[in-house]
C-alpha positions, 0 to 999 in steps of 0.5 A: 377567337370569340368574335365579340371579344375581337370587336371589342379589342379592336374598339379599344385599341381605336379608342386608345389610339384616338386618346394618344394621337389626337388629343395629346401633343405627345402620345409618351405623355400618357405613359407613366410606368410608376403610376401604372405600377401603382394600380397594377400591384396594388390591386393584384395584392388586394386580390390575393389578400382578399381570396385564397390562392388556388382560387386566384390561380384558377380564375387566372385560367378563365382569362382565355374563355374570354378570347376563345369562342366556347361551343355548348354543344347543346344539339349534341346533347339533345341528340344523345339524349333522344337516342338514349330515350329510344334505347331506354323506352325499348328495354335495351339497357345494354345499349344505353350503358354502351352509349354512355361511354361516348358521352362527353357530357358528365351531367348528362352521363351521371343523370342517365347512370342513375335512371339505369340503377333505378333510382328514385325520381326525387333522388335523381332531381335533388342530386342534379339540381345540387350539381347545378346549384354547385356550379352556378356557386362557383362560377358565380365566385369567379366572376365575382374577383374580376368584379372585385378587382374592377372595385380595387383598381379605381382605388389605387388609382386615387391612392397614386393620385394622392401620392403624386399630389403629396410629392408634388406639394413638396417641390412646388416651393421650388417652382421648377416645372421639370420637377413638378410635371412628373409628380402631377402626371403621377397624380392624374395618370394612375387615376386614368389607368385604374378606370381603364382597368376596371371598365375595359378589362375586369368588368368586362371579363366578369360579365363575359363569364357570367354570361357563359354560366347562364348559357351552361345553366341553360344547357344543364337544365335542358339536360335535367329536363331530358332526364325527368322525361325519361324517368316518366317513360314519355316517347322519344318524340315528345322528349325531342320536341321538348328539348328542342324548345329550349334553344328555339329563337324567337324575336318576341315570345309574345307576338309575332309580327310576321303572322298575318291577322285574319280580316273580318267580313263584314 
């Protein structure tokens, strides 16, 4: 389980419990199935209309990414690149090909295969940059689906509000609160459900997927830099130091407050 997602879910539960039990006389007053059905059904319907079926179904599987901790295996990729650079520097092409059989990163595998095939450096970069751009575009579109759902949910909440108000106006002349009350509940709670789903589910999932894409792009650009250095036949030690700089974590890239300042001798 992703720890940040776990904390967010716990905070959400605390929020909803506080709303239900401390701000309402009866928790059941916040439960209105017709209003919830309007928001969920309308949002799903609009989403399926907006996007091809294959894209929507693929995105459903990505919801699991939000709940699990995804390892990027950056250090493993660095180790593999450095080990292969040593073999390539020695001219042991056969050993590099054998190492590729155990490489789990397809982007890294493709780059090394192009190097072994004596492909021109520009052509290697064009191919790998195209794959980076393709991944970025695909995953951006996936996150955009959830942002679109976050836009639809409040809109259908407002539609439910209008439906509830129309139904309430029809029976207002009767003056029966037992009839007016449920209509008013639909009118108010559908907007509540729409805003809640948009800001507590759809938008957070979109942001999480976008952050995942950013981390994956950093890894791919690191591999691209490693492939570039290998084609230039740089020393493995230099390659290792360069790749480690991609994952080095500095609190402040401009100023290190922990370094002592030199005192001027008067």
